[in-house]
ZAMARGU-4260 file (C-alpha; in steps of 0.2 Angstrom, whole numbers, plus 5000, padded with zeros to 4 digits):
<rodrens>
0) 4844/5087/5080 | 4857/5100/5082 | 4864/5088/5098 | 4862/5072/5085 | 4872/5078/5071
5) 4885/5082/5082 | 4885/5066/5089 | 4886/5058/5073 | 4901/5068/5064 | 4910/5063/5082
10) 4907/5047/5080 | 4911/5046/5062 | 4929/5055/5067 | 4931/5042/5078 | 4927/5028/5066
15) 4938/5038/5055 | 4955/5039/5067 | 4953/5019/5073 | 4951/5014/5055 | 4969/5025/5052
20) 4977/5018/5065 | 4970/4999/5062 | 4975/5002/5044 | 4993/5010/5049 | 4996/4998/5061
25) 4992/4982/5051 | 5004/4988/5035 | 5017/4994/5046 | 5017/4979/5057 | 5025/4966/5043
30) 5035/4982/5037 | 5043/4982/5050 | 5049/4967/5052 | 5054/4966/5033 | 5066/4978/5034
35) 5073/4976/5050 | 5075/4956/5044 | 5085/4964/5030 | 5092/4981/5038 | 5102/4964/5049
40) 5106/4952/5039 | 5114/4964/5025 | 5124/4973/5040 | 5131/4956/5046 | 5134/4949/5027
45) 5143/4967/5022 | 5153/4967/5037 | 5158/4952/5037 | 5164/4955/5017 | 5171/4971/5025
50) 5180/4963/5036 | 5186/4946/5028 | 5193/4957/5014 | 5205/4966/5024 | 5208/4949/5034
55) 5217/4945/5016 | 5222/4960/5012 | 5234/4961/5027 | 5237/4942/5026 | 5246/4946/5007
60) 5255/4957/5015 | 5262/4948/5028 | 5268/4935/5017 | 5275/4952/5007 | 5285/4958/5020
65) 5290/4938/5026 | 5295/4936/5009 | 5304/4953/5006 | 5314/4949/5022 | 5318/4931/5018
70) 5325/4936/5001 | 5336/4950/5008 | 5341/4936/5019 | 5344/4923/5006 | 5354/4935/4996
75) 5367/4936/5011 | 5368/4919/5013 | 5369/4916/4994 | 5385/4929/4995 | 5394/4922/5010
80) 5391/4906/5003 | 5400/4909/4987 | 5413/4917/4992 | 5427/4912/5005 | 5429/4924/5021
85) 5446/4930/5015 | 5438/4936/4999 | 5425/4944/5008 | 5434/4954/5020 | 5443/4962/5004
90) 5436/4977/5003 | 5434/4983/4987 | 5428/4964/4983 | 5415/4969/4999 | 5411/4985/4988
95) 5411/4975/4971 | 5400/4964/4980 | 5386/4978/4986 | 5386/4986/4970 | 5380/4971/4961
100) 5368/4968/4973 | 5363/4984/4972 | 5362/4982/4953 | 5351/4968/4954 | 5339/4973/4968
105) 5339/4990/4970 | 5346/5000/4984 | 5337/4986/5000 | 5357/4985/5004 | 5361/5001/5011
110) 5380/4992/5015 | 5392/4976/5018 | 5400/4972/5031 | 5414/4957/5039 | 5412/4953/5059
115) 5423/4943/5068 | 5417/4932/5084 | 5424/4945/5094 | 5410/4961/5088 | 5423/4970/5080
120) 5419/4976/5061 | 5435/4968/5049 | 5429/4975/5033 | 5416/4988/5027 | 5408/4994/5014
125) 5395/5009/5011 | 5392/5027/5014 | 5396/5028/5031 | 5413/5025/5042 | 5410/5010/5050
130) 5428/5002/5049 | 5433/4995/5062 | 5415/4997/5072 | 5413/4988/5090 | 5396/4979/5088
135) 5402/4964/5104 | 5390/4974/5115 | 5374/4977/5105 | 5358/4965/5106 | 5360/4960/5088
140) 5377/4951/5088 | 5377/4943/5102 | 5359/4936/5096 | 5365/4933/5078 | 5382/4926/5084
145) 5370/4913/5092 | 5362/4906/5077 | 5362/4903/5058 | 5354/4917/5051 | 5347/4934/5060
150) 5334/4947/5055 | 5337/4963/5069 | 5322/4976/5075 | 5323/4993/5066 | 5334/5003/5079
155) 5345/5020/5076 | 5362/5012/5083 | 5381/5019/5078 | 5372/5029/5064 | 5357/5036/5069
160) 5344/5033/5058 | 5331/5018/5057 | 5335/5004/5052 | 5338/4983/5053 | 5350/4970/5049
165) 5351/4956/5041 | 5366/4942/5045 | 5372/4926/5042 | 5385/4915/5051 | 5399/4907/5045
170) 5414/4898/5052 | 5434/4901/5047 | 5448/4889/5055 | 5435/4886/5067 | 5431/4902/5075
175) 5415/4911/5068 | 5410/4925/5058 | 5394/4938/5053 | 5391/4944/5036 | 5379/4958/5040
180) 5372/4969/5027 | 5361/4985/5032 | 5342/4987/5025 | 5337/5004/5022 | 5322/5008/5031
185) 5312/5016/5019 | 5311/5005/5006 | 5306/4993/5020 | 5294/5005/5026 | 5284/5008/5010
190) 5280/4991/5007 | 5269/4995/5027 | 5265/5011/5021 | 5254/5006/5005 | 5244/4998/5015
195) 5231/5009/5013 | 5214/5012/5011 | 5200/5023/5012 | 5204/5038/5025 | 5210/5032/5038
200) 5215/5014/5033 | 5233/5012/5039 | 5245/4999/5042 | 5262/4999/5053 | 5274/4986/5062
205) 5277/4982/5080 | 5288/4974/5089 | 5286/4961/5105 | 5290/4978/5114 | 5280/4986/5108
210) 5291/4999/5099 | 5286/5004/5079 | 5298/4997/5065 | 5290/5005/5053 | 5282/5024/5055
215) 5265/5027/5056 | 5253/5038/5048 | 5245/5044/5064 | 5250/5044/5083 | 5244/5029/5093
220) 5244/5025/5110 | 5251/5008/5111 | 5248/5008/5130 | 5226/5009/5127 | 5217/4995/5123
225) 5218/4985/5111 | 5237/4985/5107 | 5241/4979/5124 | 5231/4966/5123 | 5237/4959/5105
230) 5255/4960/5114 | 5252/4951/5126 | 5242/4938/5118 | 5259/4933/5107 | 5262/4926/5091
235) 5247/4912/5083 | 5249/4903/5069 | 5258/4912/5053 | 5241/4911/5046 | 5230/4917/5058
240) 5224/4937/5057 | 5212/4943/5070 | 5199/4954/5066 | 5193/4967/5081 | 5176/4975/5078
245) 5174/4991/5090 | 5159/4998/5089 | 5156/5011/5102 | 5168/5019/5111 | 5183/5020/5100
250) 5173/5014/5084 | 5188/5005/5077 | 5192/4992/5066 | 5208/4982/5070 | 5216/4971/5060
255) 5233/4960/5066 | 5244/4947/5060 | 5262/4942/5064 | 5275/4940/5054 | 5296/4935/5054
260) 5293/4920/5065 | 5281/4932/5078 | 5295/4944/5078 | 5284/4958/5072 | 5265/4962/5074
265) 5256/4970/5060 | 5243/4980/5065 | 5228/4989/5051 | 5219/4999/5061 | 5203/5009/5052
270) 5187/5018/5057 | 5173/5010/5058 | 5163/5025/5049 | 5178/5024/5033 | 5178/5007/5034
275) 5159/5001/5033 | 5156/5019/5023 | 5145/5010/5011 | 5134/5001/5022 | 5129/5018/5032
280) 5125/5024/5015 | 5114/5011/5014 | 5105/5013/5029 | 5103/5032/5027 | 5096/5027/5010
285) 5082/5012/5019 | 5080/5025/5031 | 5073/5038/5017 | 5064/5025/5008 | 5059/5017/5027
290) 5050/5034/5031 | 5044/5040/5012 | 5034/5022/5013 | 5028/5028/5030 | 5022/5045/5025
295) 5013/5036/5008 | 5005/5022/5019 | 4999/5035/5033 | 4990/5046/5019 | 4983/5032/5009
300) 4976/5026/5026 | 4969/5044/5030 | 4960/5044/5013 | 4956/5026/5012 | 4947/5030/5029
305) 4939/5044/5024 | 4934/5038/5010 | 4928/5020/5017 | 4917/5032/5033 | 4909/5045/5018
310) 4903/5028/5011 | 4901/5020/5027 | 4890/5040/5033 | 4879/5038/5014 | 4874/5022/5017
315) 4868/5025/5035 | 4860/5041/5029 | 4852/5031/5012 | 4846/5016/5029 | 4836/5031/5041
320) 4829/5037/5022 | 4825/5018/5021 | 4818/5017/5038 | 4809/5032/5035 | 4802/5028/5018
325) 4796/5010/5023 | 4786/5019/5040 | 4774/5031/5026 | 4772/5016/5013 | 4766/5009/5031
330) 4757/5024/5034 | 4749/5023/5017 | 4743/5006/5016 | 4736/5010/5033 | 4728/5022/5024
335) 4723/5012/5010 | 4714/5002/5021 | 4705/5016/5031 | 4699/5023/5013 | 4692/5005/5010
340) 4682/5002/5025 | 4675/5021/5023 | 4670/5018/5007 | 4660/5004/5009 | 4652/5012/5028
345) 4648/5026/5015 | 4641/5016/5003 | 4626/5009/5014 | 4619/5027/5018 | 4619/5030/5000
350) 4610/5018/4994 | 4597/5025/5008 | 4596/5038/5004 | 4594/5034/4984 | 4580/5023/4988
355) 4572/5038/5001 | 4572/5047/4985 | 4565/5036/4975 | 4551/5034/4988 | 4548/5052/4989
360) 4543/5052/4967 | 4533/5039/4971 | 4524/5049/4983 | 4523/5063/4970 | 4514/5056/4959
365) 4500/5054/4969 | 4485/5067/4965 | 4487/5078/4980 | 4502/5082/4979 | 4500/5088/4959
370) 4493/5105/4964 | 4509/5111/4973 | 4515/5124/4964 | 4535/5118/4968 | 4532/5101/4960
375) 4543/5101/4946 | 4557/5109/4958 | 4555/5093/4970 | 4556/5080/4957 | 4572/5090/4950
380) 4578/5088/4966 | 4576/5070/4967 | 4582/5065/4952 | 4597/5078/4958 | 4598/5067/4975
385) 4597/5050/4964 | 4611/5053/4950 | 4624/5059/4961 | 4621/5045/4975 | 4619/5033/4959
390) 4637/5044/4955 | 4644/5041/4975 | 4639/5022/4973 | 4647/5018/4958 | 4664/5031/4966
395) 4663/5019/4980 | 4662/5001/4971 | 4676/5005/4961 | 4687/5009/4974 | 4683/4995/4984
400) 4683/4985/4969 | 4701/4991/4965 | 4708/4988/4985 | 4698/4970/4986 | 4704/4964/4970
405) 4721/4957/4975 | 4721/4940/4965 | 4740/4940/4958 | 4735/4921/4951 | 4734/4926/4928
410) 4718/4924/4920 | 4710/4928/4904 | 4708/4950/4904 | 4701/4963/4893 | 4715/4978/4896
415) 4703/4990/4889 | 4689/4987/4902 | 4705/4988/4918 | 4710/5005/4911 | 4694/5013/4909
420) 4688/5007/4927 | 4706/5010/4932 | 4702/5029/4921 | 4689/5032/4931 | 4695/5030/4948
425) 4709/5047/4941 | 4695/5057/4934 | 4688/5069/4948 | 4707/5069/4953 | 4713/5074/4936
430) 4697/5085/4933 | 4703/5096/4949 | 4722/5098/4942 | 4716/5102/4924 | 4720/5088/4918
435) 4713/5078/4903 | 4713/5060/4904 | 4713/5054/4887 | 4711/5035/4882 | 4715/5027/4863
440) 4711/5010/4864 | 4712/5001/4852 | 4695/4990/4848 | 4703/4974/4842 | 4714/4972/4857
445) 4715/4955/4861 | 4713/4947/4880 | 4729/4940/4891 | 4736/4932/4905 | 4738/4943/4920
450) 4731/4946/4938 | 4717/4960/4933 | 4723/4970/4954 | 4740/4972/4946 | 4738/4977/4929
455) 4723/4989/4940 | 4739/4993/4950 | 4754/4997/4937 | 4743/5009/4926 | 4737/5017/4943
460) 4755/5020/4948 | 4759/5027/4933 | 4744/5038/4930 | 4745/5044/4945 | 4764/5049/4943
465) 4760/5059/4927 | 4746/5068/4937 | 4759/5073/4950 | 4771/5079/4935 | 4758/5092/4929
470) 4750/5095/4947 | 4742/5113/4942 | 4750/5118/4926 | 4737/5107/4916 | 4739/5096/4899
475) 4733/5082/4897 | 4738/5063/4901 | 4734/5050/4885 | 4732/5030/4889 | 4735/5022/4872
480) 4734/5000/4870 | 4738/4990/4855 | 4746/4975/4849 | 4764/4973/4845 | 4767/4956/4839
485) 4764/4944/4851 | 4764/4957/4861 | 4748/4969/4870 | 4756/4987/4871 | 4750/4998/4885
490) 4757/5017/4883 | 4755/5031/4896 | 4761/5046/4890 | 4760/5065/4898 | 4765/5081/4891
495) 4772/5086/4910 | 4791/5091/4913 | 4800/5076/4910 | 4813/5066/4918 | 4832/5072/4917
500) 4844/5059/4907 | 4854/5060/4924 | 4839/5050/4933 | 4832/5040/4920 | 4844/5024/4924
505) 4840/5024/4944 | 4821/5027/4942 | 4815/5008/4944 | 4828/5009/4960 | 4819/5005/4975
510) 4818/5022/4989 | 4821/5031/4972 | 4811/5048/4970 | 4813/5065/4965 | 4796/5072/4974
515) 4798/5084/4991 | 4798/5073/5004 | 4782/5067/5011 | 4775/5068/4997 | 4783/5049/4987
520) 4789/5034/4996 | 4801/5030/4978 | 4793/5013/4980 | 4776/5014/4965 | 4789/5014/4949
525) 4800/4999/4958 | 4783/4990/4963 | 4777/4992/4943 | 4793/4985/4936 | 4792/4970/4948
530) 4773/4967/4942 | 4777/4966/4922 | 4796/4957/4923 | 4784/4943/4935 | 4771/4942/4920
535) 4786/4938/4908 | 4783/4954/4900 | 4794/4972/4898 | 4792/4990/4905 | 4800/5005/4896
540) 4803/5026/4897 | 4807/5039/4885 | 4807/5056/4892 | 4814/5073/4888 | 4813/5087/4898
545) 4802/5101/4893 | 4789/5089/4883 | 4784/5075/4892 | 4787/5057/4899 | 4781/5043/4891
550) 4780/5023/4899 | 4777/5006/4889 | 4773/4991/4895 | 4776/4977/4884 | 4762/4961/4892
555) 4765/4943/4880 | 4748/4935/4872 | 4742/4919/4872 | 4753/4910/4882 | 4750/4909/4902
560) 4758/4918/4911 | 4771/4910/4923 | 4774/4916/4939 | 4791/4922/4942 | 4794/4914/4965
565) 4809/4928/4963 | 4805/4943/4952 | 4816/4953/4942 | 4826/4969/4954 | 4824/4985/4944
570) 4843/4986/4936 | 4853/4999/4945
</rodrens>
């Protein structure tokens, strides 16, 4: 028995584990698919949004810087076209023009100078001592004298400070000359330094040789990738902005665009963690929510599986008990058949005994026995044999009558007669238990249409239940009949211990019993309920603990009771 119990516990534990695994897998599979899909599309969408924002930002600043350079070049162009070569070579006049430019356009212009075709500065206005400066060997002069206008790269030059030159070319008496202006580096650098996003995003400008044209926010190795690729690729269309996202390794986002007609490269650089910080925060929150969901699913899986397995275990236990009670019911049926057979067999010898006792009485009436001294004792004994034999014959007759009346077809019957017959069968058991069976039967009881055997079975079950409840305590069982409207009412009541209120809703359930194991099958009241309901009647119970129990049966009068093939099942 212990091994069987251990096997059952192992089986239910394994069943619980399987159910937990199945619930978790079935719940997590769609959750993983949905979460992964949403996460992927959200990541792609968010990254595209961030990169597009950077692309628009860089394009905007490219236009701003190009506009700044164009404006400075246009200012010098207007100055060269508005005044003559002689006027511009007059240094006081040139100084006045510089003051006007600085007043109208801020301190962007540092100085002005006129350079002849030999590279010598013939007029100068500004804070430095650059009169008669020789630019003939400089790169910017050679490129400026060859074109109409020119913007140089940033270089230190003669003054030793970073700056770049904006120049326009003119002609005087068949000889070329240049009007040049120095643009303040700090004013130009501020345009690029203002491109800051997050804590790591900054921008800078490179020329085609990979030389810085503005100050970078931090040290940058231009010989490493991807800057070598950017510079080697060369200029693209003016409005094209290239975005490179290097995840893994350097983990940076690069945005580049060419400006100054492909002469300079504006580069923006930002750490990936900084650029997509909101995305990573959303990822972390999603992971927390996901694991919280997983924990919730696991907890619910364990809880639901445990409850379901407990219900299964309870159902299995009830099924096993049901099987045992079915076996007991089969045994009782076999015992009933056996008892009927024994009663039949006993009836024959009892009849012989009674007949022989009558013959012996006849012999004692002869004259030869009249003088026998113990004649009266013999007569008294023979009288007792006949009386008790007749009693045995009556008992076996009632037992056979109850066992054999199995015809379920309704017919007109007198309930009082059936009840007296049942009371006679139960009288002997009641006497042994010190219980009195009291009959309070109405004298004017009308006949009803019912199956006699089924009515007896119902009354017998109720009386036996009362006797079982009273046991050796002593008491009484009262069976009464009366008429109520169009029903005959049978009441079986006792003064036993009563039924607890919690059990009253279940007493008509099949196999429900409060009797010890082996003393009840739990089928009696269920069968009674089915029989009474099938006849179109009603059975009720009223019980109080410590006072007693009373069952009331109502059987219809006057019309033929139709059999209900699907007999009503007891209420849950």
